[in-house]
C-alpha positions, 0 to 999 in steps of 0.5 A: 871551885878549888884552884888546880894546876901549877903552884911552884916551879924551880930552875936557874934565875941566871942562866948562862948564854948558850947553855940549856936552862931547864925549869920544872914543877916542884909543887901542884895545887891539891886535886890537880889530875895526874893525867894533866901533869905532863902537859905543862905549857912553859912560856917565856915573857920579856920585859919591854921598854914600857916596863910590861912583860909580854910574851916572846912567843917562845913556848915549850910543852911537857913536864920540863921546859928548856930554853937556851938564851942568845947573846942579845939576851944578856942583862935583859929581864925575862920571866918564865912561867909554867901553867896548865890552863892560863898564865898569871905572870906572877906568883911562885909559878913564875921565875924572874930571869936575867941571862949572863954570859957563858963560854964561846960556841958555834951553835948552828950552821944553815944554808938557804936561798938568796931570798932567805927561803926554805929549800924545796928542790935540788940546787943548780950551778949558777945560783946563789945561796946564803950561809948563816952561822949562829954563834954565842959569846964570840963578838970580835972573833974571826970565823973561817967558813968553808964549803965542802963536797962530800965524797964518802958514802956516809952522810955523816961527819967531816973528813978533810982527807976524803972530802973536797973543799970548794970555797973558803972565806974569813968573817968576823962576828960583829953584832950582838945577834951572833949571826954571821951571813955570807952569800956564795955563788955555786960556780962551774968550777965547783961542779968540775971539782965535785965531779972528779970523784968516783962516787957521784950520782945525779947530785953533789952533796955539800955541807959547811965547816966553820972554825974559830980558834979551838972551835969547830962545827959542821952543818948537819944540813946537807945541800944537794946540788944537781950535777947536770950543768947543761942549763947553767946559762938559764939557771942564772936567771931563775930564782933558787929552789934548793933541797935540803937533806937532814935537819936544820933546814930553816935558817937561822938554825932553830931547835930547843937548844938554839940560842937564836930563839931567845934574845933576837926578837924585835920588840915591835914584833913581840909586844903584841904576841899572844901566848894563847895562839899556839897553846894546846886545846883543852877539854875545859875550853871545849866544854865551855864552848859547846853549850846550849843557850843556857850555858849548859854543856852539850857534851853528853859523853866526854870519852872520845874528845878526851881521847882525841885531845893529845892527837889534836894538839899533836897535829894542830900546827900541821893543820895550821891552827895557830891563832886564836881566831882559827882555833875558835872557828874550828871548835865552833864548827865541830860543836855544831857537827858532832857536839864532840861526842855524837860521832855517827850520823843518825837517821831517826827521821819522821817520814815527811822530813826524809822527803824534804831533806834528801833528794833521793826521797823526792821521787815517787819510789823514794816517797814510798820508801820514806813512808815505809821506813821513817817514823810515823809520829813526828814528835817524841812528845806525842803518843805512840812515839818510837825511834826508827830501829837501826835496821831501818836507819841502815836502809834510809842511809843506804838509799839517801846516799846511794850512787853519788861521790863514789858510793855504790848502789842501794844494795852495797850499803855504802850509804850507811858505811860512809855516812857522817862520822867523826867529829867533822861528820865525814860523809861519802866514800870519796871523802874517806878515800881522798882524806886518807891519801891526803893525810898520809901524803901531807900531814902524817908525822914521823912515827905515826901509822898511815890511815885507810879510812875507806877500808875502815870507816868505823874507826871514825866512830870508835877511835878518838884519834881517827875521829879528830885526825879526819876532821883536821885532814878535812879542814886542811885539805879544803883550805878552811884556814884561808877564810878562818881569819876574821871574827864577824858573822860573815867570817863564820858564814864563809867558813860554814860554806866550805863545810856545809854549802847549804849553810845548815845550822848556820845560826848555831855555828855563829852562836858557838863561834861567839862563845869560842871568841869569849872563852879563847879571848880572841878579842885580846889577840892580835894574830896578824903580828905573830910570825914572819910568814912567807907571803907577799910584800907591797912597798909604796915608795916615799919618793914621788915618781911623777905627777898624774892629774896634778897629783904626785904619785908613788911607785908601788911594787909587789914582791911575791913569795917573800917574808917581811924580814927577808924583804928588809934584808934584801932591800938593805943590801940592794939585792931585791929582785925585780918586782912582780908588779909595779904601779902608782898610787897618790897619797895626798888626803885632800877631800873637801866634802862636808860629809868627810868632816874636818881634817885633823891639825896633826899630819896623820890624824883624822882625814889626813894621809895614812901614817908611814909604817908596816901594815897588812893588806886585807880584802874587803868584806860585804858592806865595805865600799872598796876592794882592798884595805889597810890594817894593823893585824891582818884581820880588821881595818884598824890602824893605831896611828901615831896621831890616833886610831884610824879605820877604813884606809883603802887602795881605790880609784879616784884621786886625792880630792876624794880621799881622806887617808886612802891611796888613790890611783888618779884614774877617775872611775877606772878600776883597772889599776886597782884590779890589776894590783888585786890580780897580783896579790895571790896571797890575800887571806881569803885566797891562801892564808898567807899574809900580804904585808904593806910597807909605807915609806915616809915621804916629803911634803909641803905645808899650806893652809886650807882656804876654808877653815871649816875643812881644816887648818894645815894641808899637806901635799907631796912633792917630787 
């Protein structure tokens, strides 16, 4: 088959920092469909210290890819590539890039909570906020940052003659990131000043102004602060929850022209990124996944899935389909549900099959109707076979699905109206109604019309857009991403149980998933390291706290509702809030049983303590001995340690005498410490799909020799 797709691109090889650089396709391979040419994926790769180019996880989609480089990107080596199907990292579809300095500029201003989180409800006086200013080419420059209260009806612009200045501070741009941050208390004196004007409602509207020499910029983000100060003393003790009106509500400011998106990434966070995780779904991939055991496509008519693809890709981020693993689960389940073409449930049943399949046909009356309406010949290979005519299928569906989940009685024909439809085969009036409401309130993007699938159930059959959006709404509303985190048969079973509690078609779903893993290259993906998501951070101290049953134990603290980067910043500035939970675990690996094997001569090698570092905590799966495990990627229990690969490191009961890397509670058989820790880890993947990150600090130890050489050579023991 002749090669198709992007053959050659053009654009600047030495883009200026702070200025948009655009790249476009100048030549296509012959035969590339025109319909695909607007769907080019543009990905930026960075040359790492190893000499290899790996994705920065910064990508664009469209006929033109526009990137803006930050100051830290100067003199670094990048490659940009445009492709339709898969990146090649070589040839004329890539351009080697080395950014150069540009003019000074203040490119973004944001306000967020003292924990660095997204604002969701109005602020209150007595709380702290963080102001972040993004600059380029301004190292050593002084900034004047001021907070203003907007006294005009308009929420646009800056007017120093009308609006009120409440606070001001001077700071210097000191590091290559170009980001300047400062903390600010929303004080009562601000409330007094803000409340003096005539045009006040239930809140005060604040914005930030930044000046430097002849540069001036103000925040498009407007911060609403409640004008009610009656509970000021109380709000000083609670966590911030601020509402942002307008744009740029996730600092540091990010948009396609923001230099903070390029050059600021940490190499250790980017080396393992996967350019496929956030790439678009393609018909080519779906057609390779939805196949029979001989590899032949099961999609008899591709019209509806091709019609649906733009809407699937438009809403995939909203539905949380942002890793290869989740995408594989989604496509596997839809392959089984509808084969991507069969968008309406059929009722061409053999009469005895009706009785065994539907509870409504198990009664005496139901059995009589099954005999009357169902096929009389079981197999199409038998003489006199004929399909059930549609009018009888309507009767079958109306009887099978009557009087349940808000469906009406048999005469209402609700069973037929609300039979399985769409790529997910949505069934029951209650689902058509609730999914419509959920989509409109939670998922709908600006510019799209609201849906009413209860009033128009046929749209799930006749329109690809509604067929796929209803599937995405079901997937999201039912929290299926929370269990779509692994690639084992057990993971497929967990996902299937949320879609079909009876596990109907489980073997086929597993087969489709294995094909999706192959086509989407899931095993080459490391989804747990892709983003700095809001979740839980667990810190195991490197400083011994006390001894329990003869072993040094280390303070283990749980911090909820926090990203890993926010945790690090707060810890560095000594601003960490009080931990949500504190307990203690030992870290020595002193297991001596023969079955454990010989301890490595390297401190973090086989059967020795877990290496310090940043990890994920993941729950156990059937077959594993303990309840909580450590892993590199949030999916499995593998650790690529400094002294070799490790696996199966857990938090559990007992003590170091029974550990070869695990952290132990020193409580014998008592599971209460571990169970209480689990109770505080609400964000374990099987619960809500938010990550639980583990930081294991380096600790001090003493060295001795194992008395029995068969057990090991050097023995390491923690000290207070």
